[in-house]
C-alpha positions as CSV (number, residue, x, y, z in Angstrom):
1,M,114.2,91.5,82.5
2,T,114.0,93.7,79.7
3,A,115.8,97.7,79.9
4,E,112.3,98.6,80.4
5,F,111.1,98.3,84.2
6,L,107.6,98.7,83.9
7,A,105.6,100.3,87.5
8,K,104.2,96.7,87.5
9,D,107.5,96.2,87.9
10,V,108.6,98.3,90.6
11,A,105.4,97.7,92.4
12,L,105.5,94.2,92.5
13,S,109.8,94.6,93.8
14,V,109.1,97.3,95.9
15,F,106.0,95.6,97.2
16,T,107.9,91.6,97.5
17,A,110.3,93.2,99.9
18,W,108.5,95.0,102.1
19,F,106.7,91.5,102.8
20,L,109.8,89.9,102.9
21,A,110.9,92.2,105.5
22,Q,108.3,93.4,107.3
23,V,106.5,90.0,107.8
24,A,108.6,86.8,106.1
25,L,112.1,88.0,107.9
26,K,110.1,89.5,111.0
27,I,108.2,86.7,112.4
28,L,111.3,83.9,111.3
29,I,113.5,86.5,113.6
30,S,111.1,87.0,116.7
31,S,110.0,83.4,116.5
32,C,113.9,82.1,117.0
33,R,114.2,84.9,119.7
34,K,111.5,83.9,121.1
35,K,111.1,80.0,120.4
36,Q,107.9,80.2,119.5
37,V,105.4,81.8,116.8
38,M,105.2,85.2,117.2
39,W,102.8,86.6,114.0
40,R,102.8,89.6,116.4
41,A,105.8,90.4,114.8
42,A,104.6,90.8,112.3
43,V,102.6,94.5,112.8
44,T,104.8,95.6,114.9
45,G,107.3,99.2,114.3
46,G,110.7,97.9,115.4
47,G,112.6,94.8,115.1
48,M,115.0,93.0,113.1
49,P,115.0,93.7,109.4
50,S,113.3,97.7,109.6
51,G,110.4,97.9,107.2
52,H,110.5,100.9,106.9
53,A,113.9,100.9,105.7
54,T,113.4,98.2,103.4
55,L,110.3,100.1,101.7
56,V,112.2,103.0,100.7
57,A,115.3,101.6,99.6
58,A,113.7,99.1,97.0
59,L,111.8,101.9,96.0
60,S,114.4,104.2,95.2
61,T,115.8,101.3,93.9
62,A,113.3,101.3,91.4
63,V,112.7,104.5,90.5
64,G,116.4,104.8,90.3
65,L,116.7,101.7,87.5
66,S,113.8,102.5,86.0
67,Q,114.0,106.6,85.6
68,G,117.7,106.7,85.7
69,F,120.6,107.4,89.1
70,S,120.6,110.9,88.3
71,S,116.8,111.5,87.1
72,V,114.6,114.3,89.6
73,M,112.7,111.1,90.8
74,F,115.5,108.8,91.9
75,I,116.4,112.3,93.9
76,I,113.5,112.4,95.0
77,T,113.1,109.5,96.3
78,I,116.4,109.7,98.3
79,V,115.6,112.7,100.1
80,F,112.9,110.3,101.4
81,S,114.2,107.7,101.7
82,I,116.5,109.5,104.1
83,L,113.8,111.2,105.9
84,V,112.0,108.1,107.0
85,I,115.1,106.1,108.1
86,H,116.4,109.2,109.7
87,E,112.5,109.4,111.8
88,T,112.9,105.7,112.6
89,L,116.4,105.5,114.2
90,Q,115.7,109.1,115.9
91,A,112.1,107.8,117.5
92,K,114.5,105.0,119.7
93,K,115.7,108.6,121.5
94,V,112.5,109.2,122.0
95,I,111.1,106.2,123.7
96,V,114.2,105.1,125.7
97,D,113.5,109.0,127.1
98,F,110.5,108.2,128.0
99,L,111.2,104.6,129.4
100,A,113.6,105.8,131.3
101,A,111.4,108.6,133.1
102,I,108.3,105.9,133.1
103,A,110.9,102.8,134.5
104,E,110.5,103.1,138.1
105,K,106.4,103.1,137.9
106,H,106.8,100.6,135.1
107,P,109.2,98.7,133.7
108,K,108.5,97.4,130.2
109,R,111.5,97.9,129.1
110,H,111.1,95.6,126.4
111,L,108.5,98.0,124.4
112,L,112.2,99.9,122.8
113,E,112.1,96.4,120.9
114,E,109.0,96.8,119.4
115,L,108.7,100.2,118.7
116,S,112.5,101.1,117.1
117,H,115.1,100.2,115.2
118,S,118.2,100.3,115.5
119,I,121.4,101.4,112.9
120,K,121.9,97.4,112.3
121,E,118.0,96.9,112.0
122,A,117.4,99.5,109.2
123,A,120.8,98.7,107.3
124,A,119.2,95.1,107.6
125,G,116.2,96.8,106.1
126,V,117.9,99.0,103.6
127,A,120.3,95.6,101.8
128,I,117.5,93.7,101.5
129,G,114.9,96.2,99.6
130,V,117.9,97.2,97.3
131,I,119.1,93.3,97.0
132,V,115.6,92.5,96.0
133,V,115.0,95.1,93.5
134,L,117.7,93.8,92.0
135,L,116.8,90.8,92.1
136,F,113.6,91.5,89.8
137,Y,115.6,93.6,87.5
138,Y,118.2,91.2,86.5
139,I,116.5,88.1,86.9
């Protein structure tokens, strides 16, 4: 790829990274864990890897490559990425507290993995986002 990372390249690489994480890998990982095909995993909010973290990390990487890593737009996307990833991690604490409060009447603790992310899941999402965009950029 040339040094010019065009808007179409940014969009294609970012959405490819998101699709890989949110659809392909989530279905594969969930299906392996449950030992049956889990199509539903593609539309759940939690689980491995974090589609949210993948999307914002890919966007920040693509903006850095196209606009420069010292550009205002890159700084904006980094701040946005930090906020999104922080919120996905904070959701886990709120959900744990909520589930603990109702666990006596409705033991559905499995909802935690469907509705929130661990740090490991968010980190995996970040890694996927960065790697996919770099592959698009350098290949």
